[in-house]
N, C-alpha and C positions, 0 to 999 in steps of 0.2 A: 406560727399560729396567727390567725387572722382575727383582729379585734374589730368589732363593729361599733359604730356610733349608735347612740340611742335612736337617732333619726332613721338610720338604716334598719335597725331592729324593728322599729315601729312600721316602717315601710314593708318589710318582709311579712310581718304579722298581718298587715292589712291586705297585702296581695294574696296571701293564703286564704284569708277570710273570704275575699271576693272570688277566688278561684273555686272555692267550695260552693258558692252560690251564684253560678254563672247565669242562671235564669232570671235573677232579680238584682236590682241595685241595692246598695247599702249606704246609709248616710254616715257621715263622719261621727255623728253622735252615737249611732248604733255600734260602730266599731269601737269607739272610745269606751263606751260602757261595757262592752263584752270583754275587753282585755285590760281595763283599768289604765287607759292611756290618757294623758292630759289632752283635752279636746283642742285647745289652741295650737299646740305643737303638732298634733295629728293633722289638723286642717292644713297647716303649712306643708307638711310632708306629702299629703294627698295632692295638693296643688302642684308640687314639683313633679309628681308622677304623671299628672295630667299634662304638664308642659313637655314632658319626655314622651308623651303619647302612649304610655304604659296603661293609663286609665283614661276613661271618658267620664266627664261630668254630665249628669242627666238632670235637667231642671224640672220643676213641677212637684206636685204633691207626692208622687211616687218616685221622686228623684233621688239622687245620691251618686254613687260611683259604681262603675263597671270596668272590667278589664278592657283594655284597648285592643287586644288581640287574644288569640287562644292561649291559655295558660302554658301549654307545651312549648310555645314560641317565645316565652319570656324567661330569661335566665336570671339567676341570683345576681350576677355581675351587672346586668341591665338595671336592676332595681337599685343596687348600691351606687352605681355611677349616676343615676338620675338624682339621687338624694345627696351624695357626698362628693360628686365629681369623679374624675378619672382615678382608677385604682392602679397603683404601680407596685410591682413586686421586686424586691431587692434580694440579692443572694447574701447570706450571712457567712461569715468566715470565722474560724477559730483563731486566726492570726490577729494580732493587735495592730490593725492598720487604720483605725478610726475611719 
């Protein structure tokens, strides 16, 4: 089972929100209010997504965030890695080999 951090969870929620509104940008405040996410934490998450080029930050009165590329070209793994770093998968064994 994969456990997501709160940051990854918030990042995925934000990416879905923006994917559904590809014609317009959304502010951190709007996303925060829509999903009851703490604004300060969300702002940090969105900045990580911008640094990873998954989002673009738009300045101005109609500013906010937009997807950095088409939604179909962004994977869940891309989002998680941008926020939490590399994801590694380990094999589990029933043997007691620590």
